[in-house]
C-alpha positions in Angstrom: -94.5 91.9 90.6 -91.5 92.9 92.6 -93.1 91.9 95.8 -94.0 88.5 94.5 -90.4 88.0 93.3 -89.0 89.1 96.7 -91.3 86.7 98.6 -90.3 83.9 96.3 -86.7 84.6 96.9 -87.3 84.8 100.7 -89.0 81.4 100.6 -86.2 79.9 98.6 -83.6 81.4 101.1 -85.6 80.1 104.1 -85.8 76.5 102.7 -82.3 75.3 103.7 -82.8 76.8 107.2 -86.1 75.0 107.5 -84.6 71.7 106.4 -81.6 72.2 108.8 -84.0 72.9 111.7 -86.0 69.8 110.8 -82.8 67.7 110.7 -81.7 68.8 114.1 -84.1 66.5 116.0 -83.0 63.6 113.8 -79.3 64.3 114.7 -80.2 64.6 118.3 -82.0 61.2 118.2 -79.0 59.6 116.5 -76.7 61.1 119.1 -79.0 59.9 121.9 -79.0 56.4 120.4 -75.2 56.4 120.2 -74.9 57.5 123.8 -77.2 54.7 124.9 -75.4 52.1 122.8 -72.1 53.0 124.6 -73.7 52.3 127.9 -75.1 49.0 126.6 -71.6 47.9 125.6 -70.4 48.9 129.1 -72.9 46.8 130.9 -70.7 43.6 131.0 -67.9 45.8 132.5 -70.2 47.2 135.2 -71.5 43.7 136.0 -68.0 42.4 136.3 -67.1 45.4 138.5 -69.7 44.2 141.0 -67.8 40.9 141.4 -64.7 43.0 142.2 -66.0 45.9 144.3 -68.0 43.7 146.7 -65.1 41.4 147.7 -62.8 44.5 147.7 -65.0 46.2 150.3 -65.5 43.0 152.3 -61.7 42.5 152.6 -61.4 46.0 153.9 -63.9 45.3 156.6 -62.4 41.9 157.4 -58.9 43.5 157.8 -60.1 44.9 161.1 -61.6 41.7 162.4 -60.6 38.3 163.7 -62.2 35.8 161.3 -61.6 32.1 160.8 -64.4 31.2 158.3 -66.1 29.2 161.0 -67.1 31.8 163.5 -68.6 35.3 163.0 -66.0 38.1 162.4 -64.9 39.8 165.6 -63.9 43.4 165.4 -60.3 43.9 166.8 -59.4 47.3 165.4 -55.8 47.8 164.2 -54.5 44.6 165.9 -53.9 42.8 162.6 -51.8 45.7 161.2 -49.9 45.9 164.5 -49.2 42.2 164.3 -47.9 42.6 160.7 -45.3 45.1 161.9 -43.9 42.5 164.3 -44.3 39.4 162.2 -40.8 38.2 161.2 -42.1 36.0 158.4 -43.8 39.1 156.9 -40.4 40.8 157.0 -38.7 37.8 155.4 -41.4 37.6 152.7 -41.0 41.3 151.8 -37.2 40.9 151.5 -37.6 37.9 149.2 -40.2 39.6 147.1 -38.2 42.8 146.8 -35.1 40.9 145.8 -37.1 39.0 143.3 -38.6 42.2 141.9 -35.3 44.2 141.8 -33.4 41.5 140.0 -36.0 39.9 137.7 -37.8 43.0 136.4 -34.8 44.9 134.9 -33.2 41.8 133.7 -36.3 40.5 131.9 -36.9 43.9 130.4 -33.3 44.1 129.1 -33.7 40.6 127.6 -37.0 41.6 126.0 -35.5 44.8 124.5 -32.4 42.9 123.3 -34.5 40.3 121.4 -36.8 43.0 120.1 -33.8 44.9 118.6 -32.6 41.6 117.0 -36.0 40.9 115.5 -36.4 44.5 114.3 -33.6 44.0 111.8 -36.1 42.5 109.4 -35.6 38.8 109.8 -37.3 36.5 107.4 -40.2 34.6 109.1 -40.6 37.3 111.8 -44.1 36.3 112.8 -42.8 32.7 113.6 -39.9 34.0 115.7 -42.2 36.5 117.4 -44.6 33.7 118.3 -41.8 31.4 119.6 -40.5 34.1 121.9 -43.9 35.1 123.1 -45.0 31.6 123.9 -43.1 31.3 127.3 -44.9 34.4 128.6 -48.2 32.5 128.2 -47.0 29.4 129.9 -44.5 30.7 132.4 -47.0 31.0 135.3 -48.8 27.7 134.6 -48.4 24.9 137.1 -47.2 22.4 134.5 -44.3 24.7 133.3 -43.2 25.4 136.9 -43.2 21.7 137.7 -41.2 21.1 134.6 -38.8 23.9 135.6 -38.4 22.2 139.0 -37.4 19.0 137.4 -34.9 20.7 135.1 -33.1 22.1 138.1 -33.4 19.1 140.4 -30.5 17.0 141.5 -30.8 14.6 138.5 -32.2 17.3 136.2 -30.9 18.5 132.8 -28.8 21.3 134.2 -26.8 19.0 136.5 -26.5 16.4 133.8 -25.0 19.0 131.5 -22.6 20.2 134.3 -21.5 16.6 134.8 -20.2 16.4 131.3 -17.6 19.0 132.4 -16.9 17.2 135.7 -18.9 19.7 137.8 -21.3 18.3 140.4 -24.2 20.7 140.6 -26.3 21.2 143.7 -30.0 20.5 144.0 -30.9 24.0 142.9 -34.5 24.0 144.2 -33.5 22.5 147.6 -30.6 24.9 148.4 -31.6 28.1 150.1 -28.8 30.0 148.3 -30.0 29.0 144.8 -33.8 28.4 145.1 -34.7 32.0 144.5 -32.3 32.3 141.6 -34.3 29.5 139.8 -37.5 31.5 140.2 -35.7 34.6 138.9 -34.5 32.7 135.8 -38.1 31.5 135.2 -39.3 35.0 135.3 -36.6 36.2 132.9 -37.5 33.3 130.5 -41.0 34.7 130.2 -40.0 38.0 128.6 -42.2 37.5 125.5 -45.0 40.0 126.4 -42.8 43.1 126.9 -40.7 41.9 123.9 -43.7 42.2 121.5 -44.5 45.7 122.9 -40.9 46.8 122.5 -40.9 45.5 118.9 -44.0 47.5 118.1 -42.4 50.6 119.6 -39.2 50.1 117.6 -41.2 50.0 114.4 -42.6 53.4 115.2 -39.2 55.2 115.5 -38.8 57.4 112.3 -35.9 56.1 110.2 -34.9 59.7 109.3 -33.3 60.1 112.7 -31.0 57.2 112.1 -30.2 58.4 108.6 -29.3 61.9 109.9 -27.2 60.4 112.7 -25.3 58.1 110.3 -24.5 61.1 108.1 -23.1 62.9 111.2 -20.9 59.8 111.8 -22.7 58.5 114.9 -21.9 54.9 115.9 -24.6 52.2 116.4 -24.2 52.5 120.2 -24.6 56.3 120.0 -27.7 56.0 117.9 -29.1 53.5 120.3 -28.4 55.7 123.3 -29.4 59.0 121.8 -32.3 58.0 119.5 -33.7 54.6 120.3 -33.8 54.8 124.0 -35.4 58.3 124.3 -37.9 57.5 121.6 -39.1 54.2 123.2 -38.7 55.5 126.8 -42.6 55.8 127.3 -42.9 52.1 126.3 -40.0 51.2 128.7 -41.9 53.0 131.4 -45.1 51.2 130.6 -43.4 47.8 130.7 -41.6 48.7 133.9 -44.8 49.6 135.7 -46.6 46.5 134.6 -43.6 44.2 135.3 -43.2 45.6 138.8 -46.8 45.1 139.7 -46.7 41.6 138.3 -43.5 40.7 140.1 -44.9 41.9 143.4 -48.0 39.7 143.0 -46.0 36.6 142.1 -47.5 33.4 143.7 -47.7 30.3 141.5 -44.0 29.9 140.9 -43.2 29.9 144.6 -46.2 27.8 145.6 -45.4 25.0 143.1 -41.6 25.1 143.5 -41.8 24.9 147.3 -45.0 22.8 147.6 -46.7 25.7 149.2 -44.2 26.2 152.1 -41.9 28.9 150.8 -38.9 26.7 151.5 -36.2 25.9 151.7 -35.7 28.0 154.8 -38.2 30.6 153.6 -35.9 31.5 150.7 -38.8 31.5 148.2 -41.5 32.8 150.6 -43.1 35.4 148.4 -45.5 37.9 150.1 -48.5 36.5 148.2 -47.6 33.0 149.3 -47.4 34.0 152.9 -50.8 35.7 152.5 -52.2 32.4 151.1 -50.7 30.4 154.0 -52.4 32.7 156.6 -55.7 32.8 154.8 -56.2 29.3 153.4 -53.9 27.1 155.5 -54.3 28.6 158.9 -57.8 30.2 158.2 -56.7 33.6 159.6 -58.9 35.4 157.0 -58.8 38.7 158.9 -55.0 38.7 159.1 -54.8 37.7 155.4 -57.1 40.6 154.4 -54.8 43.0 156.3 -51.8 41.5 154.5 -53.6 42.0 151.2 -54.2 45.7 151.9 -50.6 46.2 153.0 -49.6 44.7 149.6 -51.9 47.1 147.8 -50.4 50.1 149.6 -46.9 48.8 148.7 -47.7 48.4 145.1 -49.4 51.8 145.0 -46.3 53.4 146.5 -44.0 51.7 144.0 -46.2 52.8 141.2 -46.3 56.4 142.5 -42.5 56.4 142.7 -42.2 55.2 139.1 -44.6 58.0 138.0 -42.6 60.6 139.9 -39.3 59.4 138.6 -40.4 59.1 134.9 -40.3 62.9 134.5 -36.5 62.7 134.7 -35.9 60.0 132.1 -39.0 59.5 129.9 -39.1 61.5 126.7 -42.4 62.6 125.3 -42.1 64.0 121.8 -44.9 66.5 122.3 
């Protein structure tokens, strides 16, 4: 009797283990299906990557050739890169692009942060204001908006008309080498909507208890902004800085439309990307244009690396 009871208890104890072992293949099958579903969803990305990797590799090969679209590429070694070092218009385009980047990027980020701070106070109808401020960032690089901007700053444009009310005769802003680049910088600053939305989301994540504790200690609004707000959103500032720098270095449409594809007046709006376009699609120097593209890639990579190295000194991570 005892043996029968013991065997019954043994079978009862082994039942959960048997069910668990039987369920293991089922879990493995489900995990296997989940893994395959992830790859299925990644298929569009892999297909799209082919349309990027192939031209990417082709441009690297063409950078070492003399190619004009009509004749077969002729291998010339490092000649294109040597010519870049001595090309005065390359130097001019780099100076213009760096000035544009150094002025427009921090100014646009400051404007975005200022507006985000204003909207973070809990304004009524916040989604409407947020959409209004974000809209220029969607339209700022479009051909139509750049053409409108060119008309606004023309000799008979709205800006000079407003200045005439005060007895000031304004210049033709887009035709003067001293002011043409400033017009493009203002256009870039005007399109601060995208980083503004990101800043606004970051400000909403700062714990209010920090501000309450600082207010109890008698800290002023400026001290709270400098000691709490800036450190807490510094990772977002860094994120926007990297993206804005890359975008500014790749600017093309604004200069192309404003100068009718010439970079004028007097190469004052000759962005690097515009000069690359002129070499590749106006003069059909595709090999030289490919070399210019790879130089731009190296410059952007270097600037990004500098930002990542510098962020350890000013970006605060709570963890």
